[in-house]
N, C-alpha and C positions, 0 to 999 in steps of 0.2 A: 727210547730210540737208540739204546747202546749198541744194537746190531746193525745200525745204519752207517752208511758211508757219507751221508749228507748231514747238513746242520738243520736245526730247528730254530724258530724265533717267535717271539710274541711282542707285539707293539700295541700300546693303547694310549688314548688321550681322553682327558675329561675337561670339560668347560662348565663352570658354574657361573650363572649370571643372576644376581639378585637384582631384579628390575625395579621393584617397589619395596623399600626396606620393610622387613617383617610382614609383607603381604603377598608378594608375588615373586616367584623365582623359577628359573629354568636350568636344567642340567643336561648336557649333551655328552654321551659317552660313545667312543668308537674304538674298535679293536680289530686286529688282524693276527692270525696265527698261521704259521707254516710249519707243519710237523713232518719231519723227515720220515720216509718209508723205511721199513725194517723187514718186510716179508718179501721173499724172492719167488718168482714165478718160474718153475722148472718144467721142461718138457723132455721126456726121455727119447723122443724120436719115434718115427713110424716108418716102416718099409713100405715100398710101393704095393698098392692093392689093385688088382684087376677085377673089376666087377662085370666084365663082358658076359659071363655065364648068367649073372643075376638079370642083366639087361635082356638077354634072350628069353629068360623065363618070363619076365614082366611083359615082354612084347609078344609072347606066345610063338616064338621062333624055335626051330629045332636046334638042339645043341650043336655048336660049331658053326652056326650061321654068321655070327659076328667074328671077324678076325681078332685074335688075341691082342689086347692092348686098346680096343676100341673105347672101353669105359674104364679108364685108369685114374687112380688118385696117386700122383707121384710121391716118391719118398720125401719125408720131412725130416731134416737132421735135428738132432737134439740141440737144445739151447736152454739158456737160463737168463732171466732178466732180474737184476738185483733191485731191491728197495722199491717195489712197485706200488706199495700202499701209502704213498705221501698223501697228506691231507691239507687242505687250505680251508680256513674258516675266517669269515669276517662278519662283523656285526655293528649295529648302531642302535643306541637307545636314547630316546628323548623323554625327560621327565619334567613336569611342570606342577607347581604347587601354588594354589591361590587361597589365601585366607580372606574370604569376602567380608567377614566380620569376626568378632571374638568368638562367636558361636558356630559359624558356618565355614566349612573349608572343603576344597576339592583338590584331589591329586590325580593327575593324568599321566599315563605312561604308555609309550609306543615303542616297540622293539622290532627289529628285523635281523635275522641271522641267516646266512648261507653257508653250507658245508659241502665241500667237494672232495671226495675220496677217489684217488686216481687208481682204483682197483676194485675188487669185490671185498665186502667186509668179512672175509673168512680166511682161514688157513686149512690145509688138508693135513691132519696129523700123520697119516700114513706116508706122506712125502717127506716128513722130517720137520723139525722145529723151525718156525718162521718161514714156512714154505707153503705155497699153494700150487695145484696143478689145474690148469684150465683146459681140460682134455677136450671139451666140445668147441672151444673157441681159442685155440692156442696163440693166434697172432694178434688178437685184440688186447689192449692193455686192461680193458675193463674200467668201469666207472660206477660210482654210487654217489648220490647227493641228496641233500634235503634243503628245503627253504622253510623258514619258520617266521610267521608274522604274529605278533602279540599286541593287544591293546587292552588297557584297563582304566577304569574311572572309578574313584572312590569319592563319595560325598559323605560328609559327616556334619551332624548338627548336635551341639552339646547343650543340654540344659543343666541345671545345677545338680540334679540327682541321676539323670539318665542321659544316654546318648543314642542317637539314631544314626546307624551306619548303613550305607548301600554301596555294594561293590558289584560292578558290571565288567565283564571281561569278554574278549573275543580272541580266538586262536585259529590260525590256519596253517596247516603243515602239508607240504607237497614233497 
């Protein structure tokens, strides 16, 4: 984020709870990232466009039926928005381990993460380094995000010469 005017930060916390000595424990991890934007959204501007002749053609009217200026997109002055692609990420993970016996153990993990990008995830190389042009939607800041949920359970049974391991997992991403 060397090209940004904003600051970035990362914070996380971890809590380990051994609930039954050498048999059952829980770990909770939470984190938050704010990453400063470094891509600029530039718009070169657009002059006024009179679509009155197009409207006449679409409506089947003879040329000159609509007064000039009936269907007008007004002029849009040039502008630039700096650092539009800032990103916020947060997540939490819970892990639990249970050693039911010397031979049998279980590990459970649950995780959730959300990412929000305050822009589209691209640049426009023709516009310049660290730049994007949102030609179809110049006034919207844009956004992109994802939500991720993960869960897994590992069961393990150990005999003297061999182990049986079962791993089951579930993932959902939006």
